[in-house]
N, C-alpha and C positions, 0 to 999 in steps of 0.2 A: 695721821703727818707723816708722811714718805718725808726724808732728807736726804741730802746728798750726799753718802759718804766719808767723801771727800772733801767738806768742805766746814773749813775748823773750825768756827761760830756754828756746826752739827753738831761738830765733835764737841764739842764745848756745852751744849747745849743739852747733851746726854747723859753727859757728865755729870752737868749739876740735878738732872731728872735722879739720875741714881741713887746719888748723897741726899734727895729731899725722900730716899725710900718709894720710887713711882716706876710701873715696869718702864721696858722699853725694848722694843727690836732692835735684836744685835746682828750682822752677819758675823760667824768663823767660818772657816776653811773647808766645815765636816758641813753645818744646816747653819737655818739663823734662827737662834735662840731671842724666847722671852725671857730677858736678866734681871732684875732683880740684888741691891746688896746684898753679900751671902750673910754678913756681921747684924743682921737687921733680924729678926724672926718676923714679926709683925710687916715687914716688904719683902718676906721670902712667902708669907701665909696671902698675899695676892697673888703668886707666880699659881697653885693649886688652887684658888679659887678662880681662875681666870680660864686656866686648864680641865678645870673640871678633875684633875689628879691627884688620885689619894695620899694622907698626909704622911704615909709612914711611906709611901715609892719614893727614895730620897734624888735629887737633886746634884749635878756636877759642878763646885766652882772653881769658876774662874778664874786662873790670879796674872802679873802680865811674868811671874820667873818663878825660879826657886824661891827664894825667899819671903815673897808674897807666900807661896805655897807654908812654908815655914809656921805662917804665924796661924795655921788652922790646927797642923800636924803634932801630934803629940808629942815632944822636946825636941822638934822640927824634924825637919826627911831624915829616912840614915842614910847607908851606903847604898842598899840596892836600890832607892827610891834614886837618890845621885847617882848610879849610872844611867837608869834609865830616861831623867830631865837629864844627863847632859847627852843624850844619843838623841832626844825625840824631842827637845823645848827646847823652839815652841813647833806643835805640831798636833794631830788629833791624836793625843797615848792621854788616857785615864787613870790616873792611879791610886791607888783605895788605899789608905795610911790609918792609922791610931788617929782620934781626933781632940784634938786638946779640950779640955773639957770648958764648959759655957761656952765655948763658940760652938758657931753657926750650927745649933741645934733642930734650928727649925728643917734649912737644907739638906742635912744629915739623915733626915726620916728620925727620928728620934736614936740612930743606931748609933754607938760610941768607937764607930770609921767617918770618914769623910772621904769626897773622890773629890782628886784633885787635874788640873789640866789646864794649861797654859797656849791661850791659841798662837794662831800664828798668821789670823788675818790679820790684812795693814788698819783696815776701822778696828778691830774688835781690840788691838795692840791699842791705837790709839787713845779709845775711849776708859780704855781698863787704868793708862799711865793720867789721865787727865783726874779719872777719878779720882786714883788716887793721890792727887794733892789735893782732894777738898777731905780723903780720910776713908774715902772709901778700902775698907782690905779686901776685899773681892766681892764678883758677883756670880750668881748662877743666874744659870741658862737653859734651863732642860730646850727642846725642841719648841717650835714657835707655833704651836696647834694647837686643837683639843686631846685633850686626849685618847691615844692607842690609836690614833688615826696619823693621816702621810705628812711623812717632816716635813719640810717648809724650804725648800733652795733659794728662790727670787723675795725678796721683798713684798714684790706681790700676791706672794704668800699670803702671807702673815696679815696683810691688810683684809684679804680675804678672810681671812680664821676672826683677826680680831677686830677690825672695820679702823675705821677711818680715825678713831679717837686717841689709837695708842701710838706714842715714836716711834718709828721705825727707820732706821740708817738705812739706806740702798746699798751695798757693796759688790753688788753684782750676783753674776749665778755663782754657786759655792764651786771652789776648786774641788771637792770632796766626795761630797754628793751623801756621802753616809756616816752616820757617827761616830767619835771617835773608838779603838779599839780602850778595852777598859781590862786592866792587871791589876788583879787583889797581891797587894801587897804586904796585909795590915799581920799575917800568920805568922809568916814563918815562912811555910808551903806555899809557892806563888801559884794561880789562878788564870787563868783567863774567863774573865767575866764576861766580854761582849766583844767580840772579833770585828774588824774594823781592816780602815789599810795598809793597818801598818801587821805586821804576820807572826804568828806568836813565833815561826821562823828568826826573825828577825828578831825577836827578842831576846831568842833564848842564847843566837850566836855575840848579842853585847854581856849579856850576866853568864854566859858558861852554865846554868844550871839551865832544866828541864821545868817547865812550866805545865801546871795541872790543868785537866778540866777540874770546875770546882763541884765540890760536897757540900753534903746537906745547910754545913756551920758555913757557908759563906755568905758575908752581906749582901743583900740585897742591892742594887747598883739599874740604876739608868737600864732603859730598855731590853729588859733580858723575864720580861715574861712575856707567858704561851703565845701572845694571840697581841701585834700590836700594831703598828705602820699599816692598817689597812685603811683603804678610800671608801668610798661607800660600796661598788661595785663591786661584786664575788670576787676574791681573788684563786684560783688552781693552778699547783703547781706541779708542772707533768713534769717526766724523763721524755727526751723527743720521741719514742717510738708509742708510747701513751698519747701522749700531744696527738699527733699523726693520726694515729686510728678512732679517739676520742673526737677530732675534727670531721675524721672525713664520713661514720656513721650518722655528725649533728644533719653536718651538711645532706646525707642523702635522705633527713627528713626531716629537713625546708626547716633548724633551727637555730644558725645562723646570726639574724636579727639579733643585733646589739650583743656581741660576743664578739669583742678585742684582742688579740692578738700577739705576745709582745714573743718574738723565738726568734733566734739563728738562718734557724731556712724560712725560705718565704712561704707565707702561706694565701688563697683565695677568698681572706677575711673582711668580714663586715668593716673593721680599721686592724691595719697590719702595724707592726712597728718594729721594725728591723734591730734586735740585743746585741749588739755591737760585743765581737770573737774577745775585745778586751779587758779587763776587769777593773780597772780602773777605769778603763772608760762605759762602761757599764755603770761603776758602781756613781760617777756624775750625774748618770742620766734617771738612774733608776726615778726618784722618788718623782720628779718632772714626770717621766712618761704614765705613771701611773695618774697623778691628779691629770695631766692633760685627757686618759683615756674617757676616767669617771666625768670631765667635765664636758667628754666630749655626749655624753648619753651612756658608756655601756653600762649592760645589765652584771654582764662579766669577762674578768680579765683570763685571758689564759695562758700561762704562762713556763712557758721552757724551763729547765731546771739545769740551772750554770753549770758548770764541769767540774767533775770533781777534781777537784786540783786544790790547795790550800792559799792561793792568789785569788781563790774567789770567795772563798769563806764568810766576809762580812753583805760581799751579796745575797747569799744564799741563805745566809741568817733574813736579813730582813724579809726574804720572799717568805719563807716558812712561815713566821710570824702572820703576814702577813696572810698570810692564806690561813693560817691557825684559826681565826675570826669569824668562819664560815664555818662551818662542819653538816652535814646531808641529813 
């Protein structure tokens, strides 16, 4: 059931659905989420079942604001959290905090930490506000796709994944297009668990301290498995010179049928899609491009590796994990 996200009645219907412990397709500025109330473990279990996601792989809890996050974080958000929320919420930054005992255990995958984010999308915020009036403290909402597959950035992507029975609010194309940056703030030593639109450098400039790579004791977080975000077609991530060489060799052998290419340099491929030179533009369209090439019948998608620049870290991360789903 696809409903317009700008319809107040649809917002209220979505909020009631969440309050009743049911699932909802929810637009955010990053990707569309498969949402359920985070304070109801039985409702959250429906997310894991629908996605085919392991129940120990934690979800991100979406809240309206820092006050909402306080309900899930042990002793509330501390100073580091507050500086991050003041700078980046609402927006595509997830912070990991120590979890309030007994709260959102299923959403946390059984960990003693919880991932929290305040989305900026107006439809998501309207639903969260309406749901809070009905007693919903927060909403767990991983990407609305089957586990490990390409994230959805359009409402129709969600319908394609789960069928017409799921209520989906149409909020248009997701502005950011890749999932949020995740920062672990639960252990004193800050760590970047997943890159996104908000860069490590921006976070360090706000906090005035370094953000490290995760160590072996870092909590589990969404979207951090080695293989993830993969279409049905095989993804090959290649540096520009390697891509050109593979293309020439394969073309000479007459083997380019079904090979799609996503690159900055134009190539006479079976399907060629121009890769934007701007990292934000590339992030915005990335998952939609992978889905479109998949739908066109590509057997392989060759992708030119993004520039080695921090601004591209989020796009490179998603492509690396998509390519890791396939081995020679």
